[in-house]
C-alpha positions, 0 to 999 in steps of 0.5 A: 500500500502506498502512503497517501497524503491526507491534506488535513490542516495541522492547527492548534486551537487554544480556547479561552473560556471562563476561568476555572472551567473546562480544564485538563483533567487533574491539571495534567495532559493524559495524551500518550503516543504509546508503542509500535511494532515494526522492524524499523528503528527510531533516530539516529538509525537510518532505515534503508528500504530497497526498491519494491520493498514495503514496510509497516509500523503498527500501533500496539493500541496502548496510546492515550488520546487527549481528553475531551473538553466537556460541554465545549460543543453543547450550547447549554454548557458554560464551556460552549464554544461555537468554534470548538472542533468535533471530538474525533481523537486518534493518532496520525503520522506526519512526514518531514523533510528533515528532523523535526525541531519545533513544538516537540513537547507542549512545554517547548511549544509554550516556551517558544510560542510556536506550533507544530505547523511552524516547523519548516520541515513539515510536509504533510499528514500521511495517514489518518490512522495510527498505523503506517504502511508504504511500498517503495516505488518512489511514488511518495518521493516523486510526489514532491518537488525535486530537492524536497528531500536529502538523499530520499530520506523521509522522517515519519513522526506519530502525533496524538490528535484531539480531532482528526476530522478537523485537523486539531491536535490540541484543544484546551483552555488557558492557562493550561498547556497544550495537550498532545504527545509527539513520537520519536522520528523514524528516518526512512530512506527510499532507495532507487531501483538498480539499473545496468548496462553492459557490453561484451569484449569478444577478444578477451572473453569478458563482459563489463557491467555498469551499475547505478542506483540503490544505496551506492547512488545515495550513500556512496557504498559499493555493489557486490557480485555474489560468489557462486552465482555466475552462469555459465559455471565456467565464468569467473569474476575479474572484478566483483565490486563496483561503486555507483556508475562503476563496473563489475567485470566477469571473464572466461566467456568463450561461447555465445550465450546468456550469462547471469549473476546476482548483485547485492549492496550494503543495504541487502538490496539484490538484483539479478543481472542477465546478459548475453555474450555474443562472439561478434567482431563488431563488438571489438575494436582493433587493439582490444579496446572495449567500448560501449556507447549509449544511444539516448540520454535525458538531462532533465535534472533528475538523478538518472542518465544525466550525461552522455558518456562512452564507456571505455573499459580497457586498451586505450590511452586516456591521454589520447582521447577526444569526444566531439558532439556535432549538431544536425548541420555538422557544426561542432557544439561540444568537445572534451579530452577527458574520458571521465567527463560526459556531455551534459546536453549544453553547448560549449558556451553554456546554452541548453541544446534542444531535443534531437539527434546529435552525431558523436565522434571519438578519437583515441589511441590503443595502448598495444600498438599506438594505433589511432582509432575514430568511431562515430555514431548518433545519440538522441537527447530527450529532456 
C-alpha cells in the first residue's frame, strides 16, 4: 500500500473560556503516543528500504488520546464554544523533510510560542490512522518537488490528535498547556531501483557491467557480485565490486550465450543481472579496446542518465582521447579530452541544446600498438 497524503490542516486551537472551567483533567495532559511494532528503528538509525520493498509500523493500541473538553460543543454548557472542533481523537503520522525541531513537547511549544505547523520541515499528514504502511516505488518521493528531500530520506513522526476530522491536535483552555504527545522520528530512506548496462569484449572473453542506483547512488557504498552465482559455471569474476556508475567485470566467456549473476549492496538490496555474450567482431575494436556507447540520454535534472558518456573499459590511452558532439548541420557544439567527463546536453558556451539527434565522434589511441582509432555514431537527447 502506498502512503497517501491526507491534506488535513495541522492547527492548534487554544480556547479561552471562563476561568476555572473546562480544564485538563487533574491539571495534567493524559495524551500518550504509546508503542509500535515494526522492524524499523527510531533516530539516529537510518532505515534503508530497497526498491519494491514495503514496510509497516503498527500501533500496539496502548496510546492515550487527549481528553475531551466537556460541554465545549453543547450550547447549554458554560464551556460552549461555537468554534470548538468535533471530538474525533486518534493518532496520525506526519512526514518531514528533515528532523523535526519545533513544538516537540507542549512545554517547548509554550516556551517558544510556536506550533507544530511552524516547523519548516513539515510536509504533510500521511495517514489518518495510527498505523503506517508504504511500498517503495518512489511514488511518495516523486510526489514532491525535486530537492524536497536529502538523499530520499523521509522522517515519519506519530502525533496524538484531539480531532482528526478537523485537523486539531490540541484543544484546551488557558492557562493550561497544550495537550498532545509527539513520537520519536523514524528516518526512512527510499532507495532507487538498480539499473545496468553492459557490453561484451569478444577478444578477451569478458563482459563489463555498469551499475547505478540503490544505496551506492545515495550513500556512496559499493555493489557486490555474489560468489557462486555466475552462469555459465565456467565464468569467473575479474572484478566483483563496483561503486555507483562503476563496473563489475566477469571473464572466461568463450561461447555465445546468456550469462547471469546476482548483485547485492550494503543495504541487502539484490538484483539479478542477465546478459548475453555474443562472439561478434563488431563488438571489438582493433587493439582490444572495449567500448560501449549509449544511444539516448535525458538531462532533465533528475538523478538518472544525466550525461552522455562512452564507456571505455580497457586498451586505450586516456591521454589520447577526444569526444566531439556535432549538431544536425555538422557544426561542432561540444568537445572534451577527458574520458571521465560526459556531455551534459549544453553547448560549449553554456546554452541548453534542444531535443534531437546529435552525431558523436571519438578519437583515441590503443595502448598495444599506438594505433589511432575514430568511431562515430548518433545519440538522441530527450529532456
